[in-house]
N, C-alpha and C positions, 0 to 999 in steps of 0.2 A: 685432741691434744692441744695444750696451750704452748705456743712457741713465741718467744720474744726475739725480734730482729732489731739489732742496734746498728744504725746507719741507714738512712733513707736515700742514699745515692742510687745509681743505676743498678748496682748489684743487689742492694737491699730491697729496692722496689720490685725487681724482677722475682726475687726469692719470695717476698711477701705475697705477690700476686699469685704465684703458683701454689703456695700453701693455702691461700684462701680458696682456690679452685678445688683443693683437696679436702675442703671442709674443716681445716684446722682453725682454732681460735688464735689470731695473730695480733700481737702488740708490736707496733713500729715506733722506735725511739730515734730522735735525732736532735742534735744541739742547735741546728739551723731550722727555724720554723718554716722558711720558704721551701725547704726540701720536703716537708711533710704535706704541703698543700696538694700536690698531685695524688698522693695516697688518700687523703681525705675525700677528694672528689670522686675517685673511681674505685677504691678498694673498700671492702667491708672489714676494716681493721680499726683497732684502737690506736690512735696516733698521739704520742706524748712528746712534748717539747722538753728537752733536758739532756743532761750528760748521762749516757747509758752506763757509765762505770760508777755512777754515784748510787750508794745504797738507797737513799730516799727515792730516787727516780725508779730504781728497780722494784722497790716495794710498791710504788704507785702502779707499776706495770703488772703487779701480781706475781712477782718472781717466786713466791712460796708455792704457788700452784703450777708453775711452769715445768714442763718436762725437758725443754731444750732452750738454750740461748745461743743465738748466732750473731756474732759481733763482726761486722764488715765495714767499719768506718775506715777512713783513710789513714788512721794513726795506729800503728802496731801496739803502742803502749796502752791506749784506750781499750783496744780489743782484748788484750791480755788481762788488764785490770778488771774489765767487765766480766770475763769468764771466772776470774778468781773470786769476785764478789758473788757471782751466781752459784758457785760451788759452796760458798759459805751458807747459802740459803737452801742447799740440798738439791739443786738442779741436777738431773741425771746426766745429761749430755751437753757439753759446751763445744762450740765451734768458733775458731778465730781466724780471721784473715791476717796473715803475717808476711811482710815483705823482707824484713831484715833477717838474713840467715844466721846472724849472731844469736838470735833467740832460740834457735832450734838445732843447728848443726852440732852433733856430738853431745846433745844435752836432753835427750828424750826423757830421762828420769826427772830432770829438773822441771821440764815443761809439764809433764803429766802430774807429778806429785806436789809441786810447789806453786806452779803458775795457774793451775786449774783448767788447763786447756786439754780437752779430750782429743779433738781433731784440729790439726793446724793446716790451713789451706795456704799454699804458696803460689800466688798467681803467676809469678815469673817462671817457676819450674813447670807449671802446667802449660804455659805458652811455649816454652822450649820443647816440651814433649810433642806438642802439636806441630811445631816447625820440623822436627825430625821425622814425624810421620809423613808430612808433605814431601820432604826430600826423599823419602824411601818409596814414594809413589809418584813417579814422573808424570807430569801433565795434570795431576789432580789439584784442584783448588780447595777442597775440603776432604778430610778423612775422619770418619767416625766408626766406632765398633760397637756392636750390640750382641746380645745373647751369648755372653761369656766369650766373646771374640769369634764366634762362628759366623757372624754376619757383619758385613761392612758397607758403609754408605760413602760413596765417592762423588765429588763434584767435578765437572769438566766443562771447559769452555770450548764450544765448537767454532774453530776458525777454518781458514781455507784448506788446511791439511786434512780436515775431517770430512772430505768429500764423499767417503763411503757411507756416511750417515746423513748428511744434510740433503734436504729435498725429498726425503722418504718419510712415509707415515710409520707409526709404530707397528701397525699391522704388516706393512711391507718388510720391516726389519726382521720380524719373527724372532725376537730375542728369546732364547731358551735358558740361558745361563745367568740372566740378571733382569732387572725390571727398572725402567725409567719412571721414577715416582714423581718428579716435578721438573718444571722448566721455568727458568727466570728469563723472560724475554722483554728487553727494553725497560728493565726495572720493575716489571710486574710478574708475580709468581702465578703459575697456573698448574693445575693437576691434569696431566695429559690423558687422553683416551686413545683408542685404537686408530681413530681417524686423524689424530694430531700429527702434523707434519713438522719435522725438525728443520730449523732455518739456520743459516750462518749467523754467528753471534749469539746463539742460544747458550745459556748456562744450564746444563742438565745435572740432575741428581739421580744417581743410580744405586740401587740396592742389589747386593749379590752375596753369594757364599764366599766366605773368607778363603783366599787363595785361588779363586777361579777367575779373577779379573785379568790375570796375566795372559790368558789365552782366549778371553771373551771377544765377542764381535764388537762390543763397544770400545774396548781398549785397542783393538786392532785398528778400528776406524779413527780413533783419536791420535794414535801414534803414527799413522800413515804419513810418510814424507818427513817426519821429524828427524833431526840429526842424531839424537841419542834416545835410547829407551831406558838408560840407566845413568844416574848422575854420579860422576866421578870426581869433579872438581867443584868446590864450594867456597864462596867468599862471603863472609859475614861482616857487616858494619855494626859496631856497637858492642863493646866488651862488658856491658853491665851483666846483671844476673841472668837475663834471658840468653844473651850471646854466649856467656861463659858456660851455662848448663847445656846449651845446644851443642857446643863444641865438645864438652865432656861426653855427652851421649854418642855423638858421632865418632869420637875416638874409640869408644868401646866397641862400636860396630866394626870399624877398621876393615872395610872390604879391600880387596886387592886393588891397588892403584888409587884409592881415595885420597884426595889432596885437600887440605883445609887451610884457609887464610882467614885471619881475624884482624880487622882494622879498628883501632881504638884511638880516640883523640887525646885522652889524658895520658901524659907520660908515665906517671906513677902507676896508674892502673894497667897500662900496657906492659910495664915492667913486671908487675905482679902476675899478669896473665901469662906472660912468656915463661915465668918460673913454674906456673901451676899446670900448664897444658903441655903434655909431652910430645904430641904429634901435630900440633897446630903452629903454623907460621904466624906470629903476631907482628903486626905492622903498626907503628906509631904514626898516625896521620888523620886527616879529615876525610871521611868517607864521601863527602859531597864535593871534593876537589877532583875535577875531571882529569887534570893532569896526573894526579896520583893514581886514579883508577886506570888511566891509560897506561901508565908506566908499570902497573902491576898486572897488565894483560888481562883486564876484566873481560875483554871481548872473548877471551878463550875459556872463560869459566862456564860450567854447565848450569849453575844455580847461584843466585845472588840474594842474600837475606839482609834486610835493613832492620835492625833490632834496637836502635837507640831509644831513649825515653821521650824523644820529641817526634811527634807525628809528621810535622813539616819536613824535618831532616830526613826521615825515612822515605817519605814520598819523593823528595828531591833526589836522594841517592838512588832509588830504584828507577826513576825516570832517566837518570844519567846512564845507569847500567843498561837499560833498554836501548838507549841511543847508541851505546857501544856494541850492541848486538846480542846481549844476554836474553835468552828466551824465557827462562824460569826465574821470576822475581817474586819474593815473598817479603811482606812488611808487617811489622808489629804496629798496631794502632791502639791508642788509649781512647780516642773518640770514635765510636763505632759509626757515627754519621758520616765520617770521611770515607768509609769503605766503598760506597758506590762511585765516588769521585776517583778513588784509586783504581778501581776496576775499569772505569771508563777510559783512563789514560794508559791502559795496557799493562798495569801491574797484575801479575797472575793470581796471587793469593794474598789474603789478609788474615792476620791472626789478632784477635781482640781478647786480651787477658780477662777483661771483666765478664764477657759472655761465657768464656770457658769456666771461670770461677763460679758463676751462678749455676751453670749446668752441673758442675762437680758437687757443689753444696746440696743441690736438689737430689742428686743420685744417692748421697749419703742418707737422705731421709726416706727413700722409697722402701716400701715393704709391702707384703701381701700382694695386692693386685698390680699396682703400678711399680714397675721395676727400674725404669730409666726415663730420664727427660733430657733432651738435648735441644739447644736453640741454634737456628741457622738464619742467615740473611738478616742480621741485626735484630733478631727476635721476631721477624715476620713469619717464620715457619718453625714448627716444633716437631721433633721426632720422639714418639712415645714407644716404649717397650712395656707391654703389660701381660699379665696372666689373666686368662679368660675363664670365668667360672660359670656355673649352671644358670645363674640369673641374668647373664648378659643377653640383651635383645638380638645381638648379631649372630648368635649361635644357631646351628642345626638348620641352616637354609643356604642355598647357593648364594654366593656373594652378590651376584647380579640382581638378586631379589631381596637382599637383606636390608635395603634402605640405608646403606652407609652414607654418611654426609658427602655431598657433592665435592666439597673442597678438601677432601682427605682421601687417603688410599692405604689399604693394608698391603704393605710391600713384601712381607715375609711371614710365614708361619713356622713355628718350631714345635714339632710334635714327636715325643719320644726320642729326642735327640737328633731328629732329622730336620733339615731346613727345606722348606717347600716354598717355591714362588707361586703364589695363588693365582688362579684364573677365575673367570666368571662362574664356572660350575663348581668350584671348590667350596667347601663349607668350613667354617670355624667351629671347632668342637670344644666342649668344656675341657680344661686342662691344657689347651694350647697356649703357647706364648706368641704374641703378635708384635711386629714392628710396624708402626703406623707413621706415615708422613702426613702432616696436616698444616694447612694455613692457619694463622692465628685466630681468625674469626670462627673457624669450625671446631675449635678445641672443646667447647662445652658440649656440642652434639656428639663428638667422638667419645668423650668420656661417658656420655649417656648410653651410646651404642655398645660400649665395652663393659658397661656396668660398673664403672669406677666411681 
């Protein structure tokens, strides 16, 4: 399949790299020649310098033979215009990254029939959804779902309250209801084995059946000694699209006793938010003003979310909330390289819209064998969901003898609708769906083992 990706930033590069791994013919376009250099050096793509919305550039890219155009530049108008031009040349599917809600809210017919965009990706709405998922799962640093929602992957930080887990090997824990598939220790990711011992400060990734974590050994160990197992009071700083959509989603949940506060610096925006949100207390003020946070009793809030458009503001606001005693802090980051710094300073979870958007675009492209792709740890780890067929080398032999890559792990089998946590003697059979956690360097070997 010929696929044109317009925009060679972090999202475009990541999407192009995955598409190349899946043996697609990829053309990458960007108006900035410097952005194309990394792709020219490491990716097997045709890199074209130019305006991806210009017909001449699209013709140079072979748009007449392309089956898909993905426009992910930083400008909504360029992305929409590129899709419109692609439709003129007969491209079957067009995808556009769009931030401004005015282009889509209440105007689906306009978008699909006149603007040429088949699939519109809203990074802020995706980020808001992830924030809500994190708030619904206390103590989790990441939440991902697979196999049509029957399997979930959760990330947890092991601190002093998790004494029931730390100091023990995985063999000693004898987990039956879930599987620890990876450990982030001091910034290095490792795939654990039975003899691996959990240590304080470890960041673990756990796969389990949807709905089973509430009573699992891991969750019991994580929540031991914590003040609350359910979040009831939430304060959000930043009333932009992410903050607004997060509040909307939380208002729809409206659990008994759920209390929402939203702090917004711009007076006009705060006024609009107050009129638009029925069950959220909107406060006009600076979320990095410690006097304001103190006066609003932030110390008494269960969770604090910093979702402004400025990374430094979000980090500072979360650090102040930590200082005031808030245990669950979540921040939105545009620059994913800040994530390790934020985690090291005690910020509980980070949400990176670019990574979420790249994963979402790739999910739209999956068919046949590869069903899902999700990035974690700033792209250092990948979770694949795949259908296994007869020609896959991993099939019909015990996993302990299957020669699966060392830096990867099959965390879940889905067979005839049943979810199975595989052990060494289990076999992958043709027709199974598998969820695999893999470090970045092992992805080619994983794909080969699964016959992808």
